[in-house]
ZASEMI-923705 format. One record per atom (N, C-alpha, C): residue in one letter; x, y, z. Coordinates in steps of 0.05 Angstrom, whole numbers, plus 5000, padded with zeros to 4 digits. Layout:
! residues N
AXYZ
...
This chain:
! residues 188
M501749765000
M500050005000
M501850255000
P501250444983
P502850694982
P502650855007
L504751005013
L504851185036
L503351445028
E501051485040
E499451725034
E500651965048
C499552195043
C500552445051
C499852515080
H500752365099
H500252425127
H502752565138
H502252765154
H504452935164
H506752775177
R506052605196
R508152455211
R509652265192
D508152115176
D509451925158
D511252055138
L510352285127
L512052415107
L514552545120
T514252645144
T516552755159
T518652535163
I517752305171
I519652075175
I520851995149
F519251975128
F520251905101
F522452095092
F522152355095
F524052545086
F526352595105
D526152505129
D528352545149
D530352315147
R531452285123
R533452075117
R535552195099
P537652045093
P539652155074
P538352225047
A539152455036
A537952555012
A538052364988
A540252224985
A540452034962
A538351804965
T537951714990
T535951504995
T533151604989
V532551844998
V529951964992
V529551994962
A531652094948
A531552134919
A530851884904
V532051654912
V531351404900
V528551314906
D527751344931
D525151254940
D522851424929
L523451664920
L521451834908
L520751754879
I522551604866
I522051514839
I519551334839
G517551414823
G515051274821
G512851394838
A513551594856
A511551724872
A509751894854
E507351924863
E505452094848
E505252364862
F505652574847
F505552844858
F503753024841
T501953164855
T500253344841
T499953604856
I499353814841
I498654074853
I495954144841
A493954154859
A491154204851
A490254014829
G491053764832
G490253554813
G491953534787
V493953704784
V495553704760
V498253584767
G499153374753
G501753254759
G501952984747
G503552814761
G504052544751
G506052394768
R507352204756
R509252024769
R512052144767
I513452154790
I516152254790
I517952054777
I519352144757
I521051974740
I524052014744
E524752264753
E527552334756
E528052524778
T530152484794
T530752644817
T533852694819
E534652884835
E537452934842
E537653004871
A539652894885
A539952944913
A542153154919
Y541753314939
Y543653514948
Y543653524978
T546053554990
T546353565019
T548053815027
D547953875053
D549354115063
D552454095061
D553553855058
D556453825055
D557253785026
D555453835008
D555853804979
D556354074966
P558754114954
P559354384943
P557454474921
A555854294909
A553954374889
A551254464901
S550954424927
S548354484940
S548154774948
H545754884946
H545255164954
H545755194984
S545754985000
S546055005029
S548954975038
F550854935019
F553554875026
F554955085043
K554355345037
K555555565052
K553855665075
G551755515082
G550155585104
G547455715096
Q545855775115
Q543255885110
Q543256175101
T541656235081
T541356505070
T538356555067
V537656795059
V534856855054
V533856675031
R535456635010
R534656474987
R534156184994
N535956065009
N535755775014
N534455705041
Q533255895054
Q532155855081
Q530355605083
A528755555062
A526955325062
A528455055065
M530955045055
M532554805057
M533154735087
F532954935104
F533554895132
F530954865149
G528754845134
G526154805147
G525654515154
P523254445162
P522654165169
P522553985145
P523153725149
P522953535127
P520153535116
A519853475090
A517353465076
A516253745070
S518153935068
S517554215059
S518354235030
I517654465018
I518454524990
I520454744990
Y522454714973
Y524354924967
Y524154984937
V523455234931
V523155314903
V525155544898
Y526655524877
Y528555744870
Y528455784840
R529456014831
R529556074803
R532356014793
S532555854772
S535155774761
S535855964738
Y538256074740
Y539256254719
Y537356484713
G535656554733
G533756774729
G531556714709
I531256464701
I529356394681
I527156194691
H528055954700
H526155744707
H525855714737
W523555634746
W523155554774
W524055264776
C525155184799
C525954914804
C524654824830
L523554584830
L522054474853
L523754264867
N524054304894
N525554114910
N523954044934
F524253794943
F523053704968
F525253694989
V524753815012
V526753845033
V526853585050
G529253505056
G529753265073
G530853355099
R533053225108
R534353305132
R535353595129
T536053725151
T536953995150
T539154045129
G538554235111
G540454305091
G540554125067
S538753925066
S538753745043
S536053765028
A536153705002
A533753714986
A534053534962
V531753464951
V531653304927
V530253464905
L531753514884
L530753654860
L528953464844
I526553554838
I524753384822
I525353474793
R526653294778
R527553354751
R525553294729
A523953084733
A522053004712
A519752844723
L517452884710
L514952734716
L513952604691
E512652384694
E510952274673
E508252394677
P507252564659
P504752704663
P502452504663
I500652524683
I498352344685
I495752494687
S495652694704
S493052834708
S493353134702
G491253254692
G491253534685
G492853594660
L492853404641
L494453444617
L493653684600
D491053734599
D490153974583
D491354224594
L491254254621
L492354494633
L495454514630
M496754284632
M499654274627
M500254364598
R498754254579
R499154324551
R498754624547
Q496754734559
Q496255024557
Q498555184569
R499455114593
R501555254606
R504155244590
R504655014578
R507254974563
R506955054534
G504555074524
G504155154496
G505054944476
L504754684484
L505354464466
L503754224473
D503654024454
D502053784458
D503553534465
N506153524458
N507753284462
N507953214492
P506752994502
P506852934531
P509652884541
I511452794524
I514252744532
I515653004539
M514853224526
M516253474531
M514853644553
L512653554564
L511253714583
L512753754609
C513953544620
C515153544647
C517953424647
S519353424625
S521953294624
S524153514627
G524653574652
G526553774660
G525353944681
P527054044700
P525954194723
P524354444715
G525354594695
G523854834687
G521254774673
R521254574656
R518854484642
R516754384662
L517654224680
L515954104701
L514654334717
C516154534725
C514954744741
C513054914725
Q513654964700
Q511755114683
Q509154954679
A509354694674
A507054524670
A505254504695
L506554494718
L505054464743
L504254734755
G505254954744
G504655214755
G506155284780
V508555174783
V510155214807
V511455494805
T511255644827
T512655894830
T513755914858
D514956134865
D516056164892
D513956184913
T511356204906
T509256204926
T509055944941
L510255724930
L510255464943
L512755434962
N514655614960
N517055594976
N516455595005
G517455385019
G517055355048
G514455215056
R512655165036
R510155025042
R510754735049
R508954605063
R509254325071
R507854155050
L508953925044
L507753735024
L505053625033
V504353665058
V501653575067
V499553785065
E500254025055
E498354245053
E496954235026
D494354295026
D492854325001
D493954564986
P494254554960
P493154354941
P495254144934
L497354104950
L499453914945
L498653634953
H499453444937
H498853164944
H501152984934
L502252824953
L504452644946
L503752374957
T503952174939
T503651894947
T506151744940
V507651644960
V510151504956
V509451214949
P510851104928
P510150824920
P510950614941
S509450394941
S510150184959
S512249994947
E512449994921
E514349824907
E516349994891
R518849914892
R520950064877
R520949984848
L521250184831
L521550144803
L524450094796
A524950004772
A527749964763
A528950244759
V530950304776
V532150574777
V535050564768
S535750754751
S538550794742
S539651034758
A542251034762
A543551254775
A545751364757
G546351624759
G548451744744
G549252014756
R550952144741
R551952404751
R549852624747
R549852804766
R547953024765
R548753204741
I546853354731
I547353514707
I546453804713
G547453994698
G546754274701
G548154414724
I550354284734
I551854404756
I554754414749
K556354574763
K559154604757
K560954474778
K559954434802
K561554314824
K560454034831
A562253864840
A561553594849
A559953444828
T560853474803
T559453344781
T559853034781
D561752944796
D562352654796
D560552494815
I559052634832
I557352494851
I554952374836
P554552104837
P552351974822
P549651984836
W548652234841
W546152264855
W543852364838
R543952284812
R541652334795
R540352054791
F537752044795
F536351784794
F533951804775
G533451594760
G531151594743
G530151314736
V527751304726
V526551054718
V528150954693
K529150724695
K530750604674
K529150594648
G530250724627
G529050714600
G526650884596
S525851054615
S523551224612
S523951434591
P521951474573
P522151684553
P521751964565
F520951974591
F520352234604
F522752354618
L525052214618
L527452324631
L528252584618
S529452764634
S530453014622
S532952974606
N534352764612
N536852704597
N537452404603
K538752274584
K539251984588
K540951934613
L540451714625
L541951624649
L543751394641
């Protein structure tokens, strides 16, 4: 049976090493106001990781990363795209890189201005645009409406590889995705 969105259960689920959480989120279903799908790709970041926003300590920008487990950290990447992260232990987070779109496809298509389901949520910026993610979600808890997360009870076949789109600690194999999925942002 999947782990439903109960405050205590989700807090325990996220209060573990970021790489473990990142793997266990693969296959989870995530929606915002009924729009979303199955998490297909993630990346893990910790406070002792030079590529992490939390590496140099807490700031106004990364404050949500130091909040309680099962919170959301949203930031703008390169001043262009929003990026959605789920907060784990203090200073750690999991970037949600790609979803397999399942519900609210018409709204996703409208927000993205395209029809191809493979391109709707394959990449952090695309995913946020399709789901309507902005900084208004920063610091919110995953148990709050209109957010809904159901963690899978069974693990899918997951591949691991190097994180992408970063300049530091590129050798750490903390990018995870469903093996062979066409919805990945980049091959694993």
